[in-house]
RODO-726431 format. One record per residue (C-alpha): residue number from 1; residue in three letters; x, y, z. Coordinates in nm, 2 decimals, m for minus. Example, Ala and Ser with C-alpha at 12.3 -4.5 7.8 and 13.67 -1.06 7.14 Angstrom:
REM residues 2
    k    r       X       Y       Z
    1  ala    1.23   m0.45    0.78
    2  ser    1.37   m0.11    0.71
This chain:
REM residues 254
    k    r       X       Y       Z
    1  met    0.37    0.64    0.15
    2  pro    0.66    0.46    0.20
    3  gln    0.91    0.65    0.38
    4  ser    1.20    0.62    0.15
    5  val    0.98    0.76   m0.09
    6  asp    0.89    1.06    0.10
    7  arg    1.21    1.15    0.14
    8  ala    1.34    1.19   m0.24
    9  leu    1.02    1.37   m0.34
   10  asp    1.12    1.62   m0.04
   11  leu    1.45    1.62   m0.20
   12  leu    1.35    1.68   m0.54
   13  asp    1.11    1.97   m0.42
   14  ala    1.43    2.13   m0.20
   15  val    1.63    2.13   m0.53
   16  ala    1.38    2.26   m0.73
   17  gly    1.34    2.53   m0.48
   18  ser    1.69    2.59   m0.48
   19  ala    1.78    2.90   m0.71
   20  gly    2.11    2.73   m0.84
   21  pro    2.27    2.41   m0.77
   22  val    2.27    2.31   m0.44
   23  thr    2.50    2.05   m0.25
   24  ala    2.42    1.71   m0.08
   25  lys    2.49    1.86    0.27
   26  ala    2.29    2.16    0.22
   27  leu    1.98    1.92    0.07
   28  ala    2.05    1.69    0.45
   29  arg    2.00    2.05    0.66
   30  arg    1.70    2.16    0.45
   31  thr    1.50    1.83    0.45
   32  gly    1.63    1.67    0.82
   33  cys    1.78    1.35    0.62
   34  gly    2.13    1.17    0.74
   35  leu    2.36    1.26    0.45
   36  ser    2.42    0.89    0.33
   37  thr    2.07    0.87    0.33
   38  val    2.07    1.20    0.10
   39  tyr    2.32    1.07   m0.11
   40  glu    2.17    0.74   m0.12
   41  leu    1.84    0.89   m0.24
   42  leu    2.00    1.16   m0.47
   43  gly    2.17    0.82   m0.68
   44  ala    1.84    0.72   m0.78
   45  leu    1.70    1.04   m0.86
   46  thr    2.04    1.11   m1.04
   47  ala    1.99    0.74   m1.22
   48  arg    1.60    0.85   m1.38
   49  gly    1.71    1.20   m1.52
   50  his    1.50    1.42   m1.23
   51  val    1.84    1.53   m1.11
   52  val    2.18    1.61   m1.26
   53  arg    2.45    1.60   m1.03
   54  thr    2.67    1.95   m1.15
   55  ala    3.05    2.10   m1.05
   56  gly    2.81    2.31   m0.78
   57  gly    2.62    2.06   m0.66
   58  tyr    2.26    1.88   m0.78
   59  thr    1.96    2.09   m0.99
   60  leu    1.68    1.93   m1.17
   61  gly    1.69    1.66   m1.46
   62  tyr    1.63    1.68   m1.84
   63  arg    1.31    1.45   m1.68
   64  val    1.15    1.77   m1.51
   65  pro    1.08    1.87   m1.86
   66  ser    0.91    1.62   m2.03
   67  leu    0.69    1.58   m1.75
   68  his    0.55    1.91   m1.71
   69  arg    0.50    1.86   m2.09
   70  ala    0.33    1.55   m2.01
   71  phe    0.12    1.69   m1.71
   72  gln   m0.01    2.04   m1.97
   73  arg   m0.08    1.74   m2.27
   74  gln   m0.32    1.57   m1.99
   75  met   m0.48    1.90   m1.91
   76  arg   m0.50    1.95   m2.32
   77  met   m0.25    2.22   m2.30
   78  asp   m0.13    2.23   m2.66
   79  asp    0.08    2.53   m2.87
   80  glu   m0.25    2.72   m3.00
   81  val   m0.41    2.74   m2.61
   82  his    0.01    2.92   m2.62
   83  gly   m0.05    3.11   m2.88
   84  leu   m0.37    3.27   m2.77
   85  leu   m0.24    3.37   m2.44
   86  leu    0.08    3.54   m2.63
   87  ser   m0.19    3.72   m2.86
   88  ala   m0.41    3.86   m2.57
   89  arg   m0.07    3.92   m2.40
   90  arg    0.01    4.13   m2.76
   91  ala   m0.34    4.27   m2.77
   92  val   m0.36    4.40   m2.44
   93  gly    0.02    4.44   m2.35
   94  ala   m0.04    4.23   m1.96
   95  asp    0.06    3.90   m1.87
   96  thr   m0.17    3.62   m1.92
   97  tyr   m0.23    3.30   m1.77
   98  phe   m0.41    3.01   m1.80
   99  ser   m0.50    2.79   m1.46
  100  thr   m0.72    2.47   m1.37
  101  tyr   m0.88    2.36   m1.03
  102  arg   m0.85    2.01   m1.03
  103  asp   m0.90    1.69   m0.75
  104  gly   m0.90    1.99   m0.52
  105  gly   m0.64    2.20   m0.59
  106  ile   m0.58    2.54   m0.80
  107  ala   m0.25    2.55   m1.05
  108  val   m0.14    2.75   m1.34
  109  leu   m0.05    2.58   m1.62
  110  ala    0.09    2.83   m1.84
  111  gly    0.17    3.18   m1.86
  112  thr    0.33    3.41   m2.11
  113  ser    0.54    3.77   m1.93
  114  ala    0.78    4.01   m2.03
  115  ser    1.14    3.94   m1.96
  116  val    1.10    4.14   m1.65
  117  pro    0.74    4.18   m1.57
  118  ala    0.60    4.44   m1.42
  119  thr    0.39    4.27   m1.24
  120  gly    0.61    4.02   m1.07
  121  gly    0.39    3.78   m1.24
  122  phe    0.22    3.40   m1.13
  123  gly    0.46    3.11   m1.18
  124  val    0.34    2.80   m1.33
  125  gly    0.24    2.55   m1.04
  126  gln    0.00    2.48   m0.76
  127  asp   m0.17    2.83   m0.63
  128  cys   m0.24    2.84   m0.28
  129  asp   m0.38    3.16   m0.28
  130  gly   m0.72    3.13   m0.43
  131  his   m0.86    3.33   m0.21
  132  ala   m0.63    3.64   m0.31
  133  thr   m0.64    3.57   m0.73
  134  ala   m0.89    3.67   m1.01
  135  his   m0.82    3.33   m1.14
  136  gly   m0.84    3.18   m0.82
  137  lys   m1.19    3.34   m0.77
  138  met   m1.30    3.22   m1.06
  139  leu   m1.23    2.84   m1.04
  140  leu   m1.37    2.89   m0.63
  141  ser   m1.68    3.05   m0.78
  142  ala   m1.79    2.74   m0.95
  143  leu   m1.74    2.48   m0.70
  144  pro   m1.99    2.40   m0.44
  145  arg   m1.97    2.56   m0.14
  146  ala   m1.83    2.25    0.08
  147  ala   m1.58    2.17   m0.17
  148  arg   m1.47    2.59   m0.14
  149  leu   m1.41    2.58    0.23
  150  arg   m1.24    2.21    0.19
  151  tyr   m0.98    2.40   m0.05
  152  leu   m0.96    2.72    0.18
  153  ala   m0.96    2.55    0.50
  154  gly   m0.61    2.31    0.32
  155  thr   m0.44    2.61    0.20
  156  gly   m0.57    2.89    0.46
  157  met   m0.66    3.26    0.38
  158  arg   m0.31    3.45    0.42
  159  ala   m0.30    3.84    0.44
  160  ile   m0.09    3.89    0.17
  161  thr   m0.16    4.26    0.17
  162  pro   m0.39    4.52    0.32
  163  arg   m0.62    4.47    0.09
  164  thr   m0.68    4.05    0.11
  165  ile   m0.99    3.93    0.19
  166  thr   m0.93    3.70    0.47
  167  ser   m1.24    3.62    0.53
  168  pro   m1.46    3.34    0.43
  169  glu   m1.81    3.48    0.46
  170  leu   m1.64    3.79    0.27
  171  leu   m1.52    3.59    0.03
  172  asp   m1.79    3.44   m0.02
  173  gln   m2.02    3.75   m0.05
  174  glu   m1.69    3.88   m0.34
  175  leu   m1.77    3.49   m0.52
  176  arg   m2.16    3.62   m0.63
  177  arg   m2.07    3.87   m0.77
  178  val   m1.82    3.68   m0.99
  179  arg   m2.09    3.41   m1.06
  180  arg   m2.32    3.70   m1.15
  181  asp   m2.08    3.92   m1.38
  182  gly   m1.89    3.65   m1.53
  183  val   m1.56    3.79   m1.41
  184  ala   m1.35    3.77   m1.11
  185  val   m1.12    4.12   m1.06
  186  glu   m0.88    4.13   m0.78
  187  ile   m0.73    4.49   m0.67
  188  glu   m0.36    4.48   m0.51
  189  glu   m0.48    4.21   m0.30
  190  cys   m0.23    3.97   m0.40
  191  ala    0.07    4.24   m0.49
  192  pro    0.07    4.59   m0.44
  193  gly    0.02    4.83   m0.78
  194  val   m0.09    4.51   m0.97
  195  ala   m0.44    4.43   m1.06
  196  cys   m0.63    4.15   m1.24
  197  val   m0.88    4.01   m1.42
  198  ala   m1.04    3.65   m1.48
  199  val   m1.29    3.48   m1.68
  200  pro   m1.34    3.12   m1.69
  201  val   m1.32    2.90   m2.00
  202  pro   m1.66    2.67   m2.14
  203  ser   m1.59    2.32   m2.04
  204  ala   m1.61    2.03   m2.21
  205  gly   m1.69    1.71   m2.17
  206  gly   m1.66    1.75   m1.80
  207  gly   m1.31    1.80   m1.82
  208  pro   m1.15    1.97   m1.53
  209  met   m1.28    2.37   m1.48
  210  thr   m1.01    2.64   m1.64
  211  ala   m0.99    3.02   m1.66
  212  val   m0.80    3.25   m1.82
  213  ser   m0.66    3.58   m1.66
  214  ala   m0.44    3.86   m1.73
  215  ala   m0.19    4.11   m1.50
  216  leu   m0.09    4.47   m1.51
  217  pro    0.00    4.78   m1.34
  218  leu   m0.30    4.92   m1.18
  219  glu   m0.27    5.22   m1.32
  220  asp   m0.27    5.03   m1.68
  221  phe   m0.58    4.86   m1.52
  222  his   m0.82    5.16   m1.50
  223  arg   m0.72    5.31   m1.83
  224  his   m0.80    4.91   m2.04
  225  arg   m1.08    4.70   m1.80
  226  arg   m1.30    4.69   m2.05
  227  glu   m1.11    4.62   m2.29
  228  leu   m0.89    4.40   m2.12
  229  thr   m1.19    4.15   m2.02
  230  glu   m1.32    4.13   m2.41
  231  thr   m1.03    4.05   m2.51
  232  leu   m1.02    3.80   m2.21
  233  arg   m1.40    3.64   m2.32
  234  his   m1.27    3.61   m2.68
  235  val   m0.95    3.43   m2.58
  236  ala   m1.19    3.20   m2.31
  237  ala   m1.43    3.07   m2.65
  238  glu   m1.17    2.98   m2.87
  239  ala   m0.99    2.77   m2.61
  240  gly   m1.28    2.63   m2.53
  241  lys   m1.42    2.55   m2.85
  242  leu   m0.98    2.39   m2.89
  243  ala   m1.06    2.16   m2.55
  244  ala   m1.43    2.07   m2.71
  245  arg   m1.24    1.93   m3.08
  246  gln   m1.00    1.75   m2.83
  247  cys   m1.27    1.61   m2.62
  248  ala   m1.45    1.46   m2.99
  249  gly   m1.10    1.38   m3.10
  250  gly   m1.09    1.59   m3.39
  251  pro   m0.80    1.76   m3.54
  252  pro   m0.63    2.08   m3.47
  253  ala   m0.78    2.41   m3.60
  254  his   m0.52    2.53   m3.87
């Protein structure tokens, strides 16, 4: 990759990772670029709408939401899938997510949560801790072992909590259970006091592997595990039907 493109993407990532507006000088320190180079690249990013200059510094620009919408469109995410996630959240009171494995990576494409989620929630975007999440386990369980090991070698298996599985051999045992039961569960492997459940979405037309999942406080999980799993299976089945219609070029259901 040309160095200027690499640096521009580093700047965009740095702006995205900031809690608020960030100055060019701060971006230069974070990325290790010279200040004049940073100003030049920020000018190009601003001209294309990827960042915006404000009184306090640089923030993400108007082009970013449109890129995300285009990504969701290519991944066959639409309002109907969001509606399914919202219905599941209302039914079981749990934060719900739609995730995928594609091109060697795992990503959360959409999620619904309370304004202040009790579980901490997952962010929409790349998930580099698939070994510790229910949706990650579900997606990894469907991969050939060689592909799974490539993913784990790339992301590592960091110990997020004392209960996180950090051994490929132990994870293989867990994933065999996931394939047998058709459901993945993690209990306090990703966050203390939180449990997650995931089920697969039926694949359509050779599309990417996807899963729906839910995260909730541990005490609620023990009370509602069966109801939660059945609700997720229903959501997954409906999401599979939507994907099948879209692959066939049919209209959305009303």
